[in-house]
C-alpha positions as CSV (number, residue, x, y, z in Angstrom):
1,M,3.9,-35.2,21.4
2,Y,0.6,-33.9,20.1
3,D,-2.8,-35.6,20.1
4,T,-2.5,-37.8,17.0
5,K,-6.2,-37.8,16.2
6,I,-6.6,-34.0,16.4
7,Q,-3.4,-33.5,14.5
8,K,-4.4,-35.8,11.7
9,E,-7.9,-34.3,11.4
10,W,-6.6,-30.7,11.4
11,F,-4.0,-31.5,8.8
12,T,-6.1,-33.7,6.4
13,E,-9.2,-31.5,6.6
14,G,-7.1,-28.3,6.1
15,E,-5.4,-29.8,3.1
16,R,-8.7,-30.8,1.6
17,Y,-10.3,-27.4,2.2
18,A,-7.4,-25.5,0.6
19,K,-7.4,-27.8,-2.4
20,D,-11.2,-27.4,-2.9
21,I,-11.1,-23.6,-2.5
22,N,-8.2,-23.2,-4.9
23,E,-9.9,-25.3,-7.5
24,M,-13.2,-23.4,-7.1
25,V,-11.5,-20.0,-7.4
26,E,-9.4,-21.1,-10.4
27,F,-12.6,-22.3,-12.1
28,G,-14.5,-19.1,-11.4
29,E,-11.7,-16.9,-12.7
30,K,-11.2,-18.9,-15.9
31,N,-14.8,-19.8,-16.7
32,G,-16.9,-17.1,-15.0
33,W,-18.5,-17.5,-11.5
34,E,-21.9,-17.8,-13.1
35,N,-20.8,-21.2,-14.5
36,W,-19.7,-22.6,-11.1
37,K,-22.4,-25.2,-10.1
38,G,-20.7,-26.8,-7.2
39,K,-21.1,-26.1,-3.5
40,E,-18.7,-23.7,-1.8
41,P,-16.2,-25.7,0.2
42,E,-16.5,-25.7,4.0
43,D,-13.8,-25.8,6.6
44,K,-15.1,-28.1,9.2
45,R,-12.3,-27.7,11.8
46,E,-14.1,-25.2,14.1
47,K,-14.6,-27.9,16.7
48,L,-10.9,-28.4,16.9
49,A,-9.9,-24.8,17.2
50,K,-9.9,-24.4,20.9
51,E,-7.7,-27.4,21.6
52,V,-5.4,-26.5,18.8
53,F,-5.0,-23.0,20.1
54,E,-4.2,-24.3,23.5
55,M,-1.5,-26.5,22.0
56,L,-0.2,-23.4,20.1
57,K,0.2,-21.6,23.5
58,T,2.1,-24.6,24.9
59,A,4.4,-24.7,21.9
60,N,5.2,-21.0,22.4
61,K,6.0,-21.6,26.0
62,N,8.2,-24.5,25.1
63,E,9.8,-22.6,22.2
64,D,8.7,-25.3,19.8
65,T,6.6,-23.3,17.3
66,E,8.5,-24.6,14.3
67,T,7.5,-28.2,15.0
68,F,3.9,-27.1,15.9
69,R,3.7,-25.2,12.6
70,T,4.6,-28.4,10.7
71,Y,1.9,-30.5,12.3
72,F,-0.7,-27.7,12.5
73,P,-0.5,-25.3,9.5
74,P,-2.3,-22.1,10.4
75,A,-5.8,-21.3,9.2
76,H,-8.2,-18.4,9.5
77,T,-11.8,-19.8,9.3
78,P,-11.7,-22.3,12.2
79,I,-10.3,-19.7,14.5
80,I,-13.0,-17.1,13.9
81,P,-15.1,-18.1,17.0
82,L,-12.0,-17.6,19.2
83,M,-11.5,-14.0,18.0
84,E,-14.7,-12.7,19.5
85,N,-13.9,-9.7,21.7
86,K,-10.2,-10.4,21.2
87,S,-9.3,-9.6,17.7
88,Q,-8.1,-6.0,16.8
89,S,-6.9,-4.0,13.9
90,I,-3.2,-3.8,13.3
91,E,-2.1,-0.7,11.4
92,H,0.7,1.8,10.5
93,L,3.1,-0.9,9.4
94,Q,6.4,0.8,8.5
95,F,9.5,-1.0,7.2
96,I,12.7,-0.1,9.0
97,D,15.5,-2.2,7.6
98,D,16.5,-5.9,7.2
99,Q,13.7,-7.9,8.8
100,K,12.5,-5.1,11.1
101,I,9.2,-3.2,11.1
102,V,7.2,-1.1,13.5
103,F,3.4,-1.2,13.8
104,L,0.4,-0.2,16.0
105,T,-2.5,-2.1,17.4
106,G,-5.9,-0.5,17.5
107,T,-7.8,1.9,15.2
108,S,-7.6,5.7,15.4
109,Y,-10.4,5.9,17.9
110,E,-9.0,3.3,20.3
111,K,-6.1,3.2,22.7
112,R,-3.2,2.2,20.5
113,Y,0.0,0.4,21.4
114,A,3.2,0.5,19.3
115,Y,5.5,-2.4,18.8
116,L,8.8,-3.1,17.1
117,L,9.1,-6.5,15.3
118,D,12.7,-7.6,14.6
119,G,12.7,-11.0,12.9
120,D,10.2,-12.7,15.2
121,K,11.1,-10.8,18.3
122,I,8.6,-8.2,19.6
123,T,9.3,-5.2,21.7
124,K,6.6,-2.9,23.1
125,L,7.3,0.8,22.6
126,D,6.4,4.1,24.4
127,E,2.7,4.0,25.3
128,E,2.3,7.7,24.3
129,I,2.7,6.9,20.6
130,Q,-0.5,7.4,18.7
131,A,0.6,7.2,15.1
132,I,3.7,6.3,13.0
133,G,4.4,7.3,9.4
134,K,7.4,6.9,7.1
135,S,8.4,9.1,4.1
136,K,8.4,7.6,0.6
137,Q,12.1,8.5,0.3
138,G,14.8,9.8,2.7
139,D,14.1,7.4,5.5
140,I,12.1,9.9,7.6
141,F,9.9,8.5,10.4
142,A,7.1,10.6,11.9
143,V,6.0,9.6,15.4
144,A,3.0,11.4,16.9
145,D,1.8,11.6,20.5
146,S,-1.1,13.8,21.7
147,Q,1.0,17.0,21.7
148,K,3.5,16.8,18.8
149,I,4.9,15.0,15.8
150,T,8.6,14.2,16.1
151,L,10.5,13.5,12.8
152,Y,13.6,11.3,12.8
153,K,16.2,10.6,10.2
154,G,16.0,6.8,10.4
155,W,14.2,4.9,13.1
156,N,15.5,6.1,16.4
157,G,17.9,8.4,14.5
158,D,18.6,12.1,14.9
159,I,15.5,14.3,15.5
160,I,15.3,16.6,12.5
161,N,12.0,18.4,13.2
162,E,9.2,18.7,15.8
163,I,5.8,19.9,15.0
164,K,3.5,21.0,17.8
165,L,-0.2,19.9,17.5
166,D,-3.1,22.0,18.5
167,E,-4.5,20.9,21.8
168,N,-7.5,18.7,21.0
169,P,-7.9,15.6,23.3
170,D,-10.4,14.0,20.9
171,F,-8.2,14.4,17.8
172,T,-7.2,11.0,16.3
173,I,-4.9,10.1,13.4
174,T,-5.9,7.7,10.7
175,Q,-2.7,8.1,8.6
176,L,0.5,10.0,9.0
177,L,2.4,10.9,5.8
178,P,5.7,12.8,6.3
179,F,7.5,14.6,3.5
180,N,10.8,13.3,2.4
181,D,12.7,16.2,4.0
182,G,10.7,16.1,7.2
183,S,9.5,19.7,6.7
184,Q,5.8,18.9,6.5
185,V,3.4,16.1,7.4
186,V,0.0,15.2,6.0
187,I,-2.3,14.2,8.9
188,V,-5.4,12.2,7.8
189,S,-8.2,12.1,10.4
190,S,-11.9,12.0,10.8
191,D,-11.7,15.7,11.6
192,G,-10.3,16.4,8.1
193,I,-7.0,16.1,6.3
194,F,-4.4,18.6,7.2
195,L,-1.0,19.7,5.9
196,V,1.1,20.7,9.0
197,S,4.5,22.2,9.5
198,N,6.2,24.6,11.9
199,H,4.4,27.4,10.1
200,G,0.9,26.1,11.1
201,Q,-1.7,23.7,9.8
202,K,-3.8,24.0,6.7
203,L,-7.0,22.1,6.1
204,I,-6.7,20.6,2.6
205,H,-9.7,18.3,2.7
206,P,-12.6,18.7,2.6
207,I,-12.9,22.3,1.6
208,N,-16.0,24.5,2.1
209,E,-16.3,25.7,-1.5
210,D,-19.7,27.3,-1.0
211,N,-18.8,29.0,2.4
212,E,-21.7,27.2,4.1
213,E,-22.3,28.4,7.7
214,D,-23.1,25.0,9.2
215,W,-20.4,23.2,7.2
216,S,-18.2,20.7,9.0
217,S,-14.8,19.1,8.2
218,Q,-15.9,15.8,9.7
219,I,-15.4,12.9,7.2
220,D,-15.6,9.1,7.0
221,M,-13.5,6.6,5.1
222,E,-10.8,9.3,5.0
223,N,-7.8,8.4,2.9
224,A,-4.8,10.1,1.3
225,A,-1.5,9.4,-0.4
226,L,1.8,11.3,-1.1
227,S,3.6,10.8,-4.3
228,N,7.1,9.5,-3.9
229,D,8.7,12.7,-5.0
230,N,6.2,14.7,-2.8
231,S,5.0,16.8,-5.8
232,Y,1.4,15.6,-5.3
233,I,-1.0,14.8,-2.5
234,V,-4.2,12.8,-3.1
235,V,-7.1,13.1,-0.7
236,G,-10.6,11.6,-0.5
237,D,-13.4,10.3,1.7
238,Q,-16.9,8.9,1.6
239,C,-18.6,12.1,0.6
240,Y,-16.0,13.8,-1.6
241,D,-14.3,12.7,-4.8
242,H,-10.6,12.0,-4.8
243,R,-8.7,15.3,-5.4
244,I,-5.2,15.7,-6.6
245,L,-3.3,18.5,-4.9
246,D,0.1,20.1,-5.4
247,H,2.6,19.9,-2.6
248,E,1.1,23.1,-1.0
249,G,-2.4,21.6,-0.9
250,N,-3.9,23.4,-3.9
251,T,-6.4,21.4,-6.0
252,I,-5.1,20.6,-9.5
253,G,-7.4,17.7,-10.5
254,S,-10.2,15.4,-9.4
255,I,-11.1,11.7,-9.9
256,G,-14.7,10.6,-9.5
257,P,-15.4,7.2,-8.0
258,Q,-16.4,4.3,-10.3
259,S,-18.1,2.6,-7.4
260,S,-20.0,4.2,-4.6
261,Y,-17.5,5.8,-2.3
262,P,-13.8,6.9,-2.5
263,H,-11.9,4.6,-0.2
264,F,-8.2,4.3,-1.0
265,C,-5.4,5.8,-3.1
266,L,-1.8,5.0,-3.9
267,F,1.0,6.1,-6.3
268,A,3.1,3.8,-8.3
269,K,6.7,3.5,-7.0
270,D,8.0,5.6,-9.8
271,D,5.0,8.0,-9.6
272,S,4.1,7.1,-13.2
273,Q,0.5,6.1,-12.2
274,L,-2.0,7.0,-9.5
275,I,-4.6,4.4,-8.5
276,T,-7.8,5.2,-6.7
277,N,-10.3,2.7,-5.2
278,S,-14.0,3.3,-4.5
279,C,-16.1,0.8,-2.6
280,H,-19.6,-0.5,-2.4
281,F,-20.3,-2.8,0.6
282,Y,-17.5,-5.4,0.5
283,N,-16.6,-4.8,-3.2
284,G,-15.1,-2.0,-5.2
285,V,-13.4,-0.7,-8.3
286,T,-9.8,0.5,-8.7
287,I,-8.7,2.6,-11.6
288,G,-5.4,4.2,-12.6
289,I,-4.4,7.4,-14.4
290,S,-1.0,8.3,-15.8
291,S,1.3,11.0,-14.4
292,E,0.7,13.2,-17.5
293,Q,-2.9,13.6,-16.3
294,Y,-2.4,14.6,-12.7
295,A,-2.5,18.3,-13.4
296,G,-5.9,19.0,-14.8
297,A,-7.4,15.5,-14.2
298,D,-11.2,15.5,-14.4
299,I,-12.4,11.9,-14.3
300,E,-16.2,11.8,-14.2
301,A,-17.8,9.5,-11.6
302,Y,-19.5,6.3,-12.7
303,T,-18.5,6.8,-16.3
304,E,-16.3,4.6,-18.5
305,S,-13.5,6.5,-20.1
306,D,-10.3,6.1,-22.1
307,D,-8.8,8.5,-19.5
308,F,-8.2,5.7,-17.0
309,T,-7.3,2.1,-16.8
310,Y,-9.3,-0.5,-14.8
311,I,-6.9,-2.1,-12.4
312,N,-9.5,-4.2,-10.6
313,E,-13.3,-4.3,-10.5
314,E,-13.9,-6.4,-7.4
315,M,-11.9,-5.4,-4.4
316,R,-12.7,-3.0,-1.6
317,V,-9.1,-2.0,-0.9
318,Y,-8.1,-1.2,2.7
319,A,-4.3,-1.3,2.4
320,G,-1.6,-1.6,-0.3
321,V,2.0,-1.1,-1.3
322,A,3.7,-0.2,-4.5
323,A,6.5,-2.5,-5.7
324,K,8.8,-1.7,-8.6
325,D,6.5,-2.9,-11.4
326,Y,3.2,-3.7,-9.6
327,Y,0.9,-3.1,-6.7
328,I,-0.1,-5.4,-3.8
329,L,-3.6,-4.6,-2.5
330,G,-5.5,-6.0,0.4
331,D,-9.2,-6.2,0.6
332,A,-12.3,-6.7,2.8
333,Y,-12.4,-10.4,2.2
334,G,-8.9,-11.2,3.5
335,Y,-7.1,-11.5,0.1
336,I,-4.0,-9.8,-1.0
337,K,-3.6,-9.5,-4.8
338,A,-1.0,-8.2,-7.1
339,F,-1.7,-6.2,-10.2
340,D,0.5,-4.6,-12.9
341,K,-0.2,-1.1,-14.1
342,N,-2.4,-2.4,-17.0
343,G,-4.7,-4.2,-14.6
344,N,-3.5,-7.7,-15.1
345,T,-3.8,-9.9,-12.0
346,L,-0.4,-11.4,-11.2
347,W,-1.4,-13.5,-8.2
348,R,-3.7,-13.8,-5.2
349,H,-3.1,-15.0,-1.7
350,F,-5.6,-15.6,1.1
351,L,-5.0,-14.6,4.7
352,G,-8.4,-13.9,6.2
353,S,-10.4,-11.0,7.7
354,T,-10.2,-7.4,6.5
355,I,-6.6,-6.4,5.6
356,S,-5.6,-3.5,7.7
357,G,-2.0,-2.8,7.0
358,M,1.0,-3.7,4.8
359,A,4.7,-3.1,4.5
360,I,7.3,-4.4,2.1
361,S,11.1,-4.6,2.4
362,D,13.3,-2.4,0.2
363,D,14.4,-5.5,-1.7
364,E,10.7,-6.4,-2.2
365,K,11.3,-10.0,-1.0
366,T,9.5,-9.7,2.3
367,L,5.9,-8.6,2.9
368,W,4.3,-8.0,6.2
369,V,0.5,-8.0,6.2
370,A,-1.8,-7.2,9.1
371,A,-5.5,-7.9,9.4
372,C,-8.5,-6.9,11.7
373,S,-8.3,-10.5,12.9
374,G,-5.4,-9.5,15.1
375,F,-3.0,-11.5,13.0
376,L,0.2,-10.2,11.6
377,H,1.6,-12.3,8.7
378,K,5.2,-12.3,7.5
379,L,5.6,-13.6,3.9
380,T,8.6,-14.3,1.8
381,L,7.5,-13.5,-1.7
382,G,8.1,-16.0,-4.5
383,K,9.8,-18.6,-2.3
384,G,7.2,-21.2,-2.9
385,H,4.3,-22.5,-0.8
386,R,5.3,-23.8,2.6
387,D,2.6,-26.4,2.7
388,T,-0.4,-27.8,1.0
389,H,-2.7,-25.6,3.1
390,T,-1.9,-22.3,1.3
391,I,-5.0,-20.7,-0.4
392,G,-3.9,-18.8,-3.4
393,N,-1.6,-19.0,-6.5
394,G,1.0,-16.5,-5.4
395,N,3.8,-19.0,-4.7
396,H,4.6,-17.3,-1.4
397,Y,6.0,-18.7,1.8
398,E,4.6,-17.7,5.2
399,D,7.4,-17.5,7.7
400,F,5.0,-17.1,10.6
401,R,1.9,-15.3,11.8
402,L,1.6,-13.5,15.1
403,V,-1.6,-13.7,17.1
404,I,-1.9,-10.2,18.7
405,W,-5.2,-10.3,20.6
406,K,-6.6,-8.3,23.5
407,D,-6.7,-10.0,26.9
408,E,-4.0,-12.5,26.1
409,P,-1.0,-12.9,28.4
410,Q,1.4,-12.6,25.4
411,I,1.7,-12.5,21.6
412,W,1.6,-16.0,20.1
413,K,3.7,-17.0,17.2
414,W,2.2,-19.6,14.8
């Protein structure tokens, strides 16, 4: 059915590469990377990638992807040359129910397209959609177009609120964070971070503390998080420390970066801890503070302190979710890693490229992870490795990955 020579080389070389990478990483973590004297393993399957990808397309057309997946376990590194001018960021992943999520392709400054993924079936949504957010509780979905934010009780449920947006054709949304009752929404954008409702919009970050005349609200690496009970909002960007705000947008605490630039923030699922990540190039530091510290927090930048816990001192975090007792964070190198609230690493799993989005099912058994490669991965957590090609020690099973590339006739399942 498939070219035996190509299939055998793809499989055996991929198996060898995964084994070598796993052994190297395990050694480095146990003994220190400075003690690793071997060469970094190489994946030498690039020359096969084009033919394998063509066979993947044929398998999709023949509805034979399960058989293809057995013979050709997916990989990231060999496919990199094929991604040129085709790959794209996949963002705004929101869990709906069962095996269903919604997501967007494209970054905030590109033309975005929204999709519904139900199991492995994809449906393209209204082309006017520019951003999608979901509340931490209450099952409220916020859907933004260029003129308004519509808030629904449940996906495609009853409309409970509609918030008009100021006319600004260049305004783009990085994150959309609706409150649990649908009364307000935090809009994160490069023009600033705003708290909006039917009563108007309030710029909550950055703030012009010194009333400078030529001051601008333009920011980079903008990021924010809402606590699960909506009592707190955290905001930050490249030039300003993370600040903790109350639900009305008033500053009550600050967290200085322990690496160069504030980059990501997330509350624990029970709001007992807040973690903030700061980055330097492709690396970073993530720290956590307890809920008793939110009001009045004053964490000094670049200074070790008993006032915070080191969660991780390596990752530049781009996306993450909070599960019941731990966090799953995705980094610039294509890894997702789980950490408990004390900073213990629970597991790691490699997918490839910069992680751009993540969603977890309510029962915490299914994880969807998107990357700037244009790949969307669906994982069943703790089910066990599907094959000998898995890089990582997380014991997770990849149900499939979708190849969602520009200028392709369709979305390919692998």
